[in-house]
N, C-alpha and C positions, 0 to 999 in steps of 0.2 A: 182275329184282326178286325173284321167287319164290325163285330159287337163293340169293340173298343172305339172305332170311329163314331159309331152311333152314339155311344155314351158321351163321347167328347164333343161332337159337333152337330148332332142332328138338330134341325130347327124346331122340332116339336119337343117341348119340354117333358111331356108325359112319356114319349117314347124314350128320351134320355134316362128318365127316372126308372122306367121298366128295364132298360138295358143295364143300368147300374145295379138293379136288384139281382139280375142274373149274371153279371160280370164277376169273374174270379181273378182277374189280373190285378194283383195288388199294387204294382207300380203305378198303373193308371188310377186306381182308387185313391191311392195316397195323394197323387197329384190333384185329383178332383176334390179331395177332402180339404185341401188348403183354400178352396174357393169359398165365397160366402153364399148365402141363400139356401134353398132347399136342396140344390144339387150337392153342395158341400156337406150339408147334414146327412143326406141319404148316403153319400160316399163314406163318411165316417162311420155311420151305422154298419155299412156293408164291410168296412175294414174290421170292425169289432167282431162281426159274425164269422169272417174268414180267418181271424187271428188265432182261433183255437186249433184250426186244422192245417193252416199253410205253414210249412216248416222251411220254405225256401227263400223267404223274404224277411227273415228276422231282423236283418240289418236295417230295413226300412221301418219296421215296427219300433225299433229303438228310437228312431227320430221322432215318431208321433206317439210315443208312450203315453203322453198325457191324455190321449183319447181312450186308452184301455184301462178304465177305472172300475170295470165290473169285477167284484170280489171273486166270483167263481172263475172267471177267466184268468185273473191273476194267479189263483191257486193252481189252476191247470198248467199255466206256463211255468210256474215256479217248480213244479214236480216233474215236468216233461224233460227228460235227459237228452232228447233229440233237438231241443231248441237251442238258440245261440246263447253263449255265455253272458254277453252283455245284456240281452233281453231278459234272461233269467235273473241277472243281478238286479235289475230295475224292479222286477216283479217281487223278488224276495225282500227288497227294501221296503215294500208297502205292506208286507205281512205282519200281523201281530199274533197269529195263532202259534203259540210256543210249541205245541205238540207237532204241528205241521213243520215248523222249522227244524225241530229236532229229528223228525223222520227224514227230511231232505238231507240234512247234514249227516245222518247215520248211513243212508242208503245210497247216496249219489256217489258216482265213480270219479267225478271231477274234484280235484283238490281245491280248485278255485271256488267252486260252488260250496263245497264243505266249509271252507273258511268264511265265505260270504254269509252263509246261513248262520254260522256259529256266532258272528258278530251281532246278529239280531236276538240271540237268546240271552235272557236275563238270569235264568236259573244257573247258578254256579255248579250245582251237582250234575245237571245235564251236560254242562261243559266238560266236566271231569269224565263223564261216561264217554263223550265223544273222543276225548284225548285217549282213553283206553282203546277205542275202536280204531281211530285213524292217526293217533299221535306219532307212531313210529314212521308212517309214510308221509305225513303232512306236517312239515316243519312250521308253516305259518299258523296252522291250527294249534300246534303245541305252544308256539310263541304267544298266541292270542290268550290261551288259557293262563299262561304265566303272567301276562299283563293284567288280566282280570283278577287273578288271585292277589297280585300286588296291589292293585287298586282297592280290592275289598279290604285287604289288611290295612292300607293307609286310611281308608274311610273309617274302619273300626278304631284304629289308633287315634284319628282325629276326633271321633266321637267320644272316646275315652278321655282324651285330653280336654275336650270341651266340658264333659261332665265333671272331670276333676276341678277344672277351674271354677265351675259354677259352685261346687260344693265348698271349695276353699273360700270363695267369695262370700257364701252364706255363713261360713264359720267365723268370719272376721268379727273380732270383738267379743267372742264367746267366753274366752279365757281372760278378758279384760287386760291383756297386754297391749295397751292401746298404741304405744309408740312403735312397737315391733310390727303390729298389725297395719299401722299407717304406712310404713315402708313396704310391707308385704302387698298392700293394696296397689301401690304404684307398680310393683313388679308384676302383679296379676294383670293390670291393665295393659302393660307392654306385651305380655305373653298373649293376652286376648287379641290384641291388634294383629298379631301374626296369624291367628286362626279365624279372624272375624269373616273372612271371605267364604269360609266353609260352613258357617253357622246359619241356622234358619232364624226366623223372626222370633219364635218362642224362646229359643236359647238366648238370643240377644237381649230380649226383654227380661228373662230370668237373671242374667248376669248383671245387667245394668240396675235392676231393681235391688239385687243384693248388695251392690256397691253403694246405691243411694241410701239403703237402710243403714249401712255401716258408717257412711259419712255423716248421717243425721245423728247417730249415737256417739260418733267421735266428736262432733261439734258440741254436743251436750257435755261430754266428759271434758273436753278442753276448756269450755266455759267455766265449769265447776273448778277445774284445777287452777285456772287463772284467778278466780276469786279467792280460793284458799291461799294461793301463793301470795296474792296481794295482802291478805290479812296477816299471814306470817311475816311478810316483809315489813309491814307497818309495825308489828309488834316487836320485831327484832330491832328495828330503827329506834323505837322508843326506849327499849332497854339499853341499847348502846348509848343513846344520848344521856340517860341517867347515869350510867356507869362512867362515861366520859366526864361529865360534870363533877362527879365525886372525886375521880381521879385528878382532875385539874385543880380542885380546891385543895386536895391533900398535897399535891406537888407544889402548889403555890405557897402553902405554909412552910413546907420543908425547904423550899428554895429561899425564902425569905430569911429563915434561921441560918441556913448555909451561907447566904450573901453576907449577912451581918458578921458571922464568924470570919469569913474570908477577908472582909474589909479590915477588920481589927488586925489580922495576921499580916495583911499587906502593908498597913501603916507601920507596924513594928519592923517588918523586914525592910521596907523603904528607908526607914530611919537608919537602920544599920548599913544598908547598901550605900546610902548617901555618904555616910561618914567614911566607909571604907573606899568608896570611889574617889572622894575628894582627896584622900591621902594618896591613893594610887595615881591619880591624875597629877597631883602635885609632883610626885616623884618622877612620873614619866615625862612631864613637861620639863622638869629641870634637866633630866638626862638628855632629852631631845635638844635643848638649848646648848648644853655643853657639847654634845656631838656636832651640832650644826656649826658652833663656833670653831671647833677643831677642823671641820671640813672646810670652812671659809679660809682659815689661815693656811690649810694645806694647799688650796687652789691658788692662793696668792703667791705662796712660795714656788709653786710649779708653773706659775704664769698662765694658769687656765682661767683667763679673765671672764669669759662668758659664764663659765660655771660659778665663778666666784660672785658675780653680779646676782645670778639666780639664788645662790645660797644666802647672800646678804639680805636679799628681799624676803626670803623665807624666814630668816632669823629675826628680822624686824617684825613680821607678822606674828610669829610665835610669841615674841616677847611682848607684844601688844595684847595678845589674847591671854597671856599668863598673869593676869592682874592679882591672882590669888597667892602668888609667890611671896615669900618673905621679902621685906625691903632690902635686906643685906644682899640677896641674890640679884635683885633687880638692879641694884647700884652697881654690882660687879660687871654685869653685862652692859650697862650703860657706858661704863668707863671703857670697856674693850671696843665697843662700836665707835666711840668718839675718837679712839687712837687710830682706828682704820679708816675713818671717814675721808682724809685728804686723798689717800691712795685710791679709794673707790670712786671718788668724784672724777679723778683724772681717767680712770678706766671707762666710766659711763660716757664721758665726752667723746672718746675715741669710738666707743661702740655706737653712739648715736650717729655719728658721721658715717659709719659702715652700713648701718641699716638703712639710712636715707639713700645711699647709693644703690643698695638692693631694690628698694622701693621704686627708684626711678627706672631700674631695668624691668621691673614687673609692669610699670606703666608702659614702656616701649613695647614689651611683648603683647600687652593687651591691644595696643594700637595696631600691631602687626595682624593679630587675629581678626580685628575689626575690618581690616582692608582685604583679608583673604576670603574671597567669595567661593572659592572652589573647595574649601574644607568641608568634610562630611559633618552634618549637624551633630551627630552623637560624639564624634571626635572632638568637635569644637566645644561641646558642653563639658567633656571631661577635661580638656586643657584649661578652660575658664574656671572650672571647680578647683583644679590644681593651683591656679594663680591665687585665687582667693584663700585657699589654705595657707599658702606661703605668706600671704599678707597678714593673715590672722596670726600666725606664729611670730611675725616680726612685731605685730601690735602687742603681743603678750611680753616681748622683750622691752619695748619702748612705748608704753601706752600713753596716749594724750599728746604725742609729739608730732603727728603726721597728718594733721587735719587737711592742710592744702594739698599735699600729695594724694591723700585718700580720695578727695573729691575727683581729681583727675583720673586716678586709677578706677574708681567705681563708675565714672561716666564711660570710659573706654570699655570696661569689662561688660557693663550693661548693654552698650551698643553692639559689642561683638557677640553677645549672647542672643541677641534678638533673632537671627535666623534659626538658631536652635530652639528658641522659645516657640516660634511659629511652627517649626517642624513637630515638636512635642505636642502642641495644641492640635495639629492635624491628626497625629497619631491617636491622641485621646478621643478625638471626634470619630475617627474610624473604629476604634474599639467600642465606642458607644453604639455605632451602627451595627457592628458585628453582634453586640449583645442583643440589640433589638431583633436582629435576624434570628439568632438562636432562641430567643423567647417566642418568636413567631412559630418557629418549628415545634417547640414544646407545646404551644397553644393548639396547633394543628393536630398533634398527637392526642392531646387530652380531649379535643373536640371530636376526633375520630372515635375515641373510646366511648365517649358519652352519647354520640349520635348513632352508633351501630346497633342494629337489632341483631344480637348475637345468636338468636334462635334461627334467624333466616339470613345469615351473613353471606356476602359475596367474597368468598376467601381469596380468590385470585386478585380481585380489585384491591382488597385489603392488603395483600402481600405486595402488590405493586406500589401502593401508596406508602407502605412501611419502607420499602427499599429506597423510594425516592427521597423520603425524609432522611434516611441514613446517609445518602449521597450528599444531600444539602448540608447536613451537620458536619460531614468531613471537610467539605470545601469552604465552610464558613470560617471567617478570619478570627484572629486571636482577640481575647477580651482581657480586661485587667484581672490581676491575681485575686483581688477581693471579690469580684463578681463571678470568676470561674466556678468556684466550688458550689455556689448555690444554683447556677444555671445548669451546670453539668449533673448535679444531683436531681434536678427537676426532669431533665431529659431522661436519665436512667429510670426514674420512677415511672415516667409515662411509658417508656418502652417495655418495662417489666410488667406493667398493667396490661398492655396489649399482648405481650408474649404469653401471659397466663391463659388468655382465651385461645391463643393459637395453639398452646400445648394441649389443651383439652380437645380441640378440633382435630389436631394431628393424631392424637391417641384414638379418638373415636373413628376417624377415617381408616386408621390402621387396623383396628379390630374389625371394622366393616369388611375391609378387603381380605383380611385373614379368614373371615367367615366364607367369603366367596371362594377362597382357595380350598377350604374343607368341602364346600359344595361341589366344586369342580373335581375333586378327588373322588367324592362319592358317586359321581356320574359313571365312573369306570366300572362300577358294580352293577349298573343298569343293563338288563338283557336286551332292551329295545334300543338299538344303536341310533336309529333315526330320531326317536324321541329324545334321547340323550343329547344328540347333536343340536336339536332345537333348544333344549334347556341350556346347552353351553353357549349358544349364540345370545340367549337372554342374559346369561351371567356376564358375557363380554360387554354388552350394553350397560350393565350395572357397575362396571369397573371405572370409578371415577376418583381422581386424585385431587382433593381440595387443597391440602397442604402436604408437600412431599417431605419425607424424612431423609436421613442421610442416603446419598446415592448408592452406596454399597448395600444398604438394607433394602432400598427400593428395587435394586436389580435382583436381589435374592428373592424377595416376595413375588416379583413379576415372573421369575423363572419358576417358582413353585406353582403359580397359577397357569402358566403356559404348558408345563409338562403334561398334566392329565388331558389338556385340550388337544395337544399334538397327538398323544396316544389315541384319543377317541377319534380323531379325524383319520388317523392311519387305520384304525379298525374299521371305520366306515368305508374307506377305499378298498380294503380287502374284501369286505362283504359285497361291495358293488362288483368287484372283479368276479367274485364267485357267482353272483346273480347273472352276470353277463355271460359267463361260461354256461351256466344252465340254460339261459335263453338261447345261446347259440346252438346248444345240443338239441333244444326243442325245435328250433328253426330247421336244423338239419333233418331231424325226424319228420317234421312236417313236409320238407321238400321231398324226402324219400317217399312219403306216402303219396304226395301229389304225382311223383314220377310214376309210381306204381299204378295209380288211378289212370294217368294218361296212357300208359301202355295197355292197361286193360281196355280203355275206351277205344284205342287204336285197333286192338285186335278185335273187339266187338264190331267196330265199324267195317273192318276188313271182312269179317265173317258175314255181316249183313249184306255188304256189297256183293260178295260172292253168291250169297243166297239169292239176291235180287237179279243178279245177272243170269243165274240159272233159271229163275222164274220168267225173266224177260225172254230168254231163248225158248223156254217152254211155251210162253204166251204167244210168241211169233207163230209156232207150229199150230197152236190151238186156234188162233184167230184166222189162219189160212185154210183150216179145215172146212168142209162143206157144211153150211148152216142155212137153215130155212130162213125165208124172209121175215117171218114173225119173230124168230129167235134173234135175227140180226137187229131188228127194230128194238126188241127188248133189251139186248145187250147195249145198243146205243144209249138208250134212255139210262139204263143202270150205270153205264160208264160215265155219262155226263154228271149224274148225280155223285158218283164217286169222286170225279174231278173237282166238283164244286166243294165236296167235304174237304178234300185234300187242300184246296186253295184257301178255304176258310180257316182250317186248322193251322196252316203254315203262314197265314197272312200274306198270300200271294195275289197278284192282280188276276182278275178273270177277264178273258176276252170280251170285247164289247158286246158281241151278240148274245152272251150268256149272263150279263150283269143283272138284267131284270129277273132272270130265273134265279140268280144268286140271292137277290134281296128278298124275293118272294119265299125262297126256301128258308132263309134265315129267320124271317118273322114267323113262318108257320112251324118250323121245327126248332124254335128257341129253346124250349123246355128240354128236348132231347139233346141238343148241343151242349146245354149247361150240365145236364146229367153226365154226358160223355166226358166232359172236361173235369167234372168232379171226380169221376172214377179213375181218370187218367191224368195225373198231374203233369206228365211230360207230353206235349203235343206231338213230338217226334215219334214216340212209341205208338200212339194211336194212329198216326199217319202211316207208319209202316204196315199196320194191320189192314188199313183201307187200301194201301197200294197193292198189297197181296191179293185183295179181292178183285181189283181191276185186272191184275195179270191173270186171274183165273177165269175171266170172261172169255166167252167164245167169239165167233166172228161177228162182224158188224159191217155196215156200208163203208166203202173205202174212204169216202171224204170224211166221215165221222172218225174213222180209225186214224186217219192222218192228223186230224185236228186234235184228238185226244192223246195220240202218241206225243205230239209236240208239248201238250200241256203236262203230260206225265214226265217228260224229260226236264221240264222247268221244276216240277216237284222234286225230282231226284237231285237236281243241282241245289235246291233249297236244303235238302236233307244231307247235303255234303257227301253224297255217296258216289259221285263221279270223280 
């Protein structure tokens, strides 16, 4: 205790340095080692010197492991099975001696150390040997070997794949199947991208050089092919031109002969047809005139005067157009018409009066429509159209006789139609605006297609824009029938062009996520659950939906992706529960051992206490025996020395009158004290030996005996024996 105080706070720096050199209390040395200057450096050196033999403060050494960089010390700590697991772990991590690592992993009884040492071994054969030695008892060691074998196999497979790709790239163009090899080169580049992270610089250079050589030879071949194709095209075009000219000349000559023959035949046939047609027309016209005359007479007899007037009009027109009839026939019909003329004039007079009355009614109806402001514009237009149709029919009955009435009717009808005209004009203007709006939507879709970088498209934004355009198209108003077909076709074409890109991306994204499903299923075969969990988390971050498919398909694919994930996480929970049970068992075993140790220490303390009590009783009798003056003085000196040693060993305070003697003793006996502490790692054990020596002393002066007895009682309390 005194030496610690000297090392920590003595004003003389040299004394502190000497005390540190002899000090063996690692906690104090570690504390001093964190200071700067020579004190800190000397303390760190002393820690390094004691680290090889001090087994009681390994937890402190782990905190200052950076100081312990001596190779021999690290090897010693790594081999020593009595050292702390954490400290040995740190030491083993610094070793590169494969034989030493193998020896530690082979011979050490700790499963943790076996596993830690095995993780530093590079030789797979040595790992297999370790698995044979400890595999049945050490699950982690067995699992580590499995992981290393899997990693080695994956590495060999990757190297084989890389070599295969390099060879395939170097063989491109060797068989001169340039088009197939051009496609194959793109496939090789895609496959290389997946392996590029595991390749070294030489492999990268080899593959890229092979592709560059192929591209150079391919470009030369394509240039030659283009030149040959151009020559063949020019030759074929020239031959086709010459053949076409010859064919055109032959066809022109044949066509001229054929046209001449056809013209002669047509002239002959036309002459025959004309004669036959004239005869037929003459007979038909004559028959029509007779039939019309009979119909006229029949209408007059049945008093169907309106029909009779119409038939009379038709008969006069037909007779006028039938100038080619024989004069005898024409005279016959003229006589018959003259005979019927008085009756027909009387009928027409009555008819004219009736039609004028109807016209006046139409004018009144038009005036009524003109004054009706509440009438629907479309209904108004229909009624005005109906009035004009009736007027037109009357005009056909009595043409040229209603000019004054027509002006009045037309003025009223035109004025009545004006609201409908304005309404239809507004409708036409609205349809024009709707057409412009629909054309604007089409322009937006076409611009979106042209402006989008489809290799780096923002699919969510595009989908939103497309949906918005669809909504705008649905709510846009009607357009005219003549404009609808063209604008609707333009809209469909623009949508189809965008949907083609969407379909490609949707299929690509679906295939990408399908591969993630397969990777997730493959994780179930991984023996390392924790590593598989980490890979599963990576897969979850890679699950992105750019464009979704049908909801049912999306739900089915997501379920396929989640099922292996859920099974993997369930397996992880089971393993954690099993590990927790193992830790609980270890903790229970540790608690049992601690309890056994506590019982052992308790029994040992009780035994020591009984022994000391017996010695104290015996010492009382011994010190009360008759003793010469010289022996008493000698016993007093020896007793004081033993009391000083006990107080120094246990770090107890020394009475004031003996402090100077204590300091003198510490400085003079520093080497012996250090040696004593080196041989006895536990101060309590050495103190018991010194205490027994004091009990064995004989008589001494009463004052000295009382003083030393009080000091011995303090020592016994410090030793926790009372």
